DOBADO-567867 format. One record per residue (C-alpha): residue number from 1; residue in one letter; x, y, z. Coordinates in steps of 0.001 Angstrom, whole numbers, plus 500000, padded with zeros to 6 digits. Example, Ala and Ser with C-alpha at 12.3 -4.5 7.8 and 13.67 -1.06 7.14 Angstrom:
% residues 2
nr / rest / px / py / pz
1 / A / 512300 / 495500 / 507800
2 / S / 513670 / 498940 / 507140
This chain:
% residues 245
nr / rest / px / py / pz
1 / M / 280600 / 481812 / 893289
2 / A / 279409 / 484745 / 895371
3 / L / 281011 / 487941 / 896649
4 / T / 281906 / 488157 / 900309
5 / E / 280942 / 491204 / 902396
6 / A / 284461 / 492561 / 901881
7 / G / 284156 / 491980 / 898153
8 / R / 280861 / 493857 / 897959
9 / A / 282380 / 496796 / 899841
10 / L / 285358 / 496930 / 897475
11 / L / 283080 / 496553 / 894448
12 / A / 281196 / 499714 / 895451
13 / H / 284495 / 501631 / 895592
14 / A / 285636 / 500177 / 892270
15 / R / 282395 / 501205 / 890605
16 / G / 282760 / 504701 / 892035
17 / I / 286277 / 504979 / 890591
18 / T / 285082 / 503687 / 887221
19 / H / 282232 / 506212 / 887123
20 / T / 284622 / 509018 / 888072
21 / V / 287030 / 508119 / 885262
22 / Q / 284132 / 507891 / 882803
23 / R / 282901 / 511305 / 883919
24 / M / 286359 / 512763 / 883352
25 / Q / 286474 / 511305 / 879851
26 / D / 282991 / 512520 / 878944
27 / D / 283609 / 516007 / 880338
28 / A / 286915 / 516306 / 878496
29 / A / 285308 / 515127 / 875247
30 / S / 282496 / 517657 / 875638
31 / F / 284880 / 520575 / 876072
32 / V / 286973 / 519413 / 873099
33 / G / 283793 / 519265 / 871020
34 / G / 282852 / 522806 / 871961
35 / D / 280211 / 521893 / 874553
36 / L / 280093 / 523332 / 878038
37 / G / 280074 / 519984 / 879814
38 / V / 278089 / 516897 / 880729
39 / V / 275642 / 516898 / 883653
40 / R / 274564 / 513557 / 885095
41 / V / 271001 / 513484 / 886367
42 / A / 269375 / 510446 / 888008
43 / A / 265632 / 510089 / 888550
44 / P / 262971 / 507408 / 889072
45 / K / 260583 / 506310 / 886349
46 / S / 257708 / 508414 / 887766
47 / A / 259734 / 511629 / 887451
48 / V / 261196 / 510662 / 884077
49 / I / 257735 / 510139 / 882593
50 / Q / 255862 / 512986 / 884257
51 / F / 258307 / 515859 / 884626
52 / L / 261710 / 515511 / 883023
53 / P / 260846 / 515647 / 879300
54 / F / 259526 / 519177 / 879868
55 / D / 262283 / 520164 / 882285
56 / I / 265124 / 518830 / 880128
57 / Q / 263721 / 520734 / 877177
58 / R / 263809 / 523869 / 879313
59 / C / 267427 / 523095 / 880221
60 / T / 268314 / 522607 / 876547
61 / T / 266955 / 526039 / 875758
62 / A / 268457 / 527799 / 878775
63 / C / 271833 / 525989 / 878728
64 / P / 272881 / 525541 / 875082
65 / G / 275877 / 523262 / 874729
66 / V / 275260 / 521425 / 877999
67 / R / 274543 / 517722 / 877561
68 / I / 272339 / 516016 / 880142
69 / D / 273128 / 512363 / 880778
70 / L / 269836 / 511103 / 882248
71 / Q / 269924 / 507827 / 884169
72 / E / 266632 / 506191 / 885133
73 / M / 266762 / 504291 / 888418
74 / N / 264505 / 503858 / 891435
75 / S / 264575 / 506392 / 894255
76 / L / 266794 / 504284 / 896522
77 / E / 269336 / 503884 / 893735
78 / V / 269216 / 507639 / 893115
79 / Q / 270079 / 508236 / 896773
80 / Q / 272937 / 505723 / 896591
81 / S / 274314 / 507385 / 893454
82 / L / 274218 / 510789 / 895144
83 / R / 276091 / 509454 / 898175
84 / R / 278736 / 507914 / 895905
85 / S / 278978 / 511117 / 893820
86 / T / 278385 / 509164 / 890608
87 / V / 275694 / 511678 / 889577
88 / D / 275580 / 515451 / 889885
89 / I / 271852 / 515910 / 890468
90 / G / 269261 / 513424 / 891681
91 / I / 265488 / 513427 / 891989
92 / Y / 263799 / 510997 / 894349
93 / E / 260547 / 510449 / 896249
94 / G / 260761 / 512311 / 899539
95 / S / 259066 / 509768 / 901833
96 / L / 262187 / 507586 / 901617
97 / G / 264125 / 510029 / 903772
98 / V / 266848 / 512509 / 902955
99 / V / 270446 / 512327 / 901808
100 / D / 273051 / 514384 / 903678
101 / L / 273383 / 516737 / 900706
102 / P / 271666 / 519985 / 899658
103 / T / 268007 / 519361 / 898850
104 / E / 264874 / 521295 / 898004
105 / P / 261303 / 520414 / 896983
106 / Y / 260929 / 519553 / 893309
107 / R / 257422 / 518560 / 892154
108 / T / 254445 / 516620 / 893442
109 / D / 252160 / 513941 / 892091
110 / R / 249179 / 511980 / 893375
111 / L / 248651 / 508231 / 893370
112 / V / 245469 / 506533 / 892171
113 / L / 244244 / 502945 / 892210
114 / V / 243637 / 501534 / 888739
115 / V / 241211 / 498643 / 888390
116 / A / 239465 / 496894 / 885527
117 / R / 235981 / 498029 / 884552
118 / G / 234566 / 494761 / 885894
119 / D / 236169 / 495047 / 889339
120 / P / 233720 / 495585 / 892259
121 / L / 235594 / 498765 / 893225
122 / A / 234967 / 500240 / 889781
123 / R / 231575 / 501490 / 890979
124 / R / 233230 / 503621 / 893654
125 / R / 234159 / 507300 / 893243
126 / K / 237224 / 507043 / 895496
127 / V / 238970 / 504510 / 897711
128 / T / 240655 / 504399 / 901108
129 / S / 243781 / 502708 / 902410
130 / E / 241684 / 499740 / 903506
131 / D / 240328 / 499336 / 899973
132 / V / 243866 / 499354 / 898561
133 / L / 245065 / 496805 / 901111
134 / D / 242092 / 494563 / 900347
135 / C / 243118 / 494382 / 896670
136 / D / 245279 / 491831 / 894949
137 / L / 247954 / 494263 / 893807
138 / I / 250222 / 494263 / 890791
139 / V / 253262 / 496265 / 891874
140 / L / 256653 / 497455 / 890675
141 / G / 259951 / 496028 / 891943
142 / E / 260536 / 495845 / 895678
143 / S / 262918 / 498837 / 895606
144 / S / 260430 / 501204 / 893963
145 / A / 259138 / 504049 / 896120
146 / I / 255504 / 503068 / 895502
147 / S / 256122 / 499460 / 896549
148 / I / 258018 / 500557 / 899653
149 / G / 255189 / 502945 / 900520
150 / L / 252552 / 500233 / 900125
151 / E / 254523 / 497808 / 902278
152 / R / 254891 / 500511 / 904939
153 / L / 251136 / 501192 / 904765
154 / A / 250354 / 497508 / 905285
155 / E / 252810 / 497234 / 908168
156 / E / 251292 / 500244 / 909944
157 / A / 247829 / 498732 / 909531
158 / G / 248970 / 495335 / 910824
159 / R / 248192 / 493798 / 907451
160 / V / 250075 / 491719 / 904904
161 / L / 250306 / 493360 / 901491
162 / R / 248567 / 491210 / 898895
163 / M / 251142 / 491426 / 896111
164 / R / 249926 / 489225 / 893299
165 / M / 252634 / 490081 / 890761
166 / R / 255763 / 492232 / 890432
167 / V / 256569 / 493829 / 887084
168 / G / 259043 / 496335 / 885685
169 / G / 256861 / 499193 / 884476
170 / F / 253523 / 500972 / 884654
171 / D / 252580 / 499767 / 881169
172 / S / 252973 / 496172 / 882372
173 / I / 250755 / 496921 / 885381
174 / A / 248085 / 498349 / 883060
175 / A / 248205 / 495328 / 880734
176 / L / 247595 / 492947 / 883654
177 / V / 244934 / 495142 / 885261
178 / A / 243067 / 495204 / 881931
179 / Q / 242618 / 491435 / 882286
180 / N / 241163 / 491927 / 885781
181 / L / 244125 / 490156 / 887364
182 / G / 244462 / 492728 / 890141
183 / G / 244696 / 496441 / 890862
184 / G / 247602 / 498796 / 890374
185 / V / 248745 / 501915 / 892233
186 / M / 250402 / 504523 / 890039
187 / P / 250654 / 508294 / 889599
188 / E / 247489 / 509881 / 888246
189 / A / 249209 / 511506 / 885254
190 / I / 250800 / 508208 / 884221
191 / A / 247529 / 506345 / 884748
192 / R / 245822 / 508696 / 882296
193 / E / 248378 / 507679 / 879668
194 / V / 248706 / 503921 / 880187
195 / A / 245254 / 503163 / 881620
196 / G / 243047 / 505734 / 879931
197 / G / 240824 / 503420 / 877906
198 / S / 237333 / 502160 / 878594
199 / R / 238682 / 498951 / 880148
200 / F / 239994 / 500854 / 883161
201 / V / 238687 / 502871 / 886084
202 / R / 241062 / 505246 / 887881
203 / L / 240085 / 505793 / 891496
204 / P / 241436 / 508657 / 893639
205 / I / 242937 / 507493 / 896928
206 / A / 241440 / 509682 / 899646
207 / E / 244474 / 509529 / 901945
208 / A / 247338 / 511921 / 902683
209 / W / 249987 / 509342 / 901726
210 / A / 248727 / 509361 / 898129
211 / Q / 250129 / 512889 / 897689
212 / R / 253854 / 512547 / 897022
213 / Q / 256646 / 515120 / 897140
214 / F / 259710 / 514652 / 894966
215 / V / 263031 / 516071 / 896136
216 / L / 265748 / 517744 / 894077
217 / C / 269134 / 516828 / 895543
218 / H / 272643 / 517614 / 894381
219 / R / 276305 / 517530 / 895282
220 / P / 277625 / 520564 / 897198
221 / H / 277757 / 523699 / 895062
222 / G / 281537 / 523787 / 895278
223 / A / 281748 / 520302 / 893762
224 / L / 279473 / 521118 / 890793
225 / S / 280705 / 522300 / 887426
226 / S / 279346 / 525506 / 885934
227 / A / 277257 / 523342 / 883588
228 / A / 275711 / 521441 / 886504
229 / L / 274999 / 524684 / 888361
230 / S / 273201 / 526025 / 885290
231 / V / 271049 / 522895 / 884984
232 / L / 270327 / 522923 / 888715
233 / E / 269136 / 526519 / 888511
234 / V / 266684 / 525667 / 885723
235 / L / 265355 / 522575 / 887504
236 / A / 264860 / 524563 / 890711
237 / Q / 262994 / 527298 / 888831
238 / N / 260759 / 524732 / 887188
239 / A / 259775 / 523202 / 890527
240 / K / 256077 / 523646 / 891172
241 / P / 253897 / 522551 / 894087
242 / E / 251120 / 521130 / 891942
243 / S / 251043 / 518160 / 889573
244 / P / 251077 / 518838 / 885834
245 / K / 247631 / 518905 / 884232
């Protein structure tokens, strides 16, 4: 059995209603327990790993009693959740376009190409778009911002992206790259963590598209609780133009 187009449309509304009811229950429970409220934040894996542990800790200190419900999803799903009002605040990769909601710059990162020590590119000091497109690539799911960006890069160059494997996380990419099964594109800070050993070489990508801007987006101020406004203020203050060292 499969849903019809009408069924899929109604399912989206039903999920929105379910999320709204759940939010009401969580918020009510928080106030009963003496908290100031629950704030739902959605962000992609890149932001969750690189930025949000620090930023959520800052929120915990600045907003005692506020509970942050963090939901990890890819950037497209973050945008969908913002449109459906199932989250209060969302962070997504800016090259995917904007949502018709208040936004501001959040943080930046830079992509690198990770290859095995025995790969011919390992002798290089940096790589270009052509080098990346020449690689057999191990990539994240098709809805990830990095995968979408690579497919767009190949399309603009009149090339076909050589996707050898699709996996669910950067650690999986690193494990496969270590066996010289292909190259992987990932944020530099994450690459230092998951591909920092002697088996790997991390190559800067000398192209403008490798510098990424994340966007902080939220529901209209009038629709946000005081708890969400407090968290938003901290996240906006923490926004910096450079990547974390």
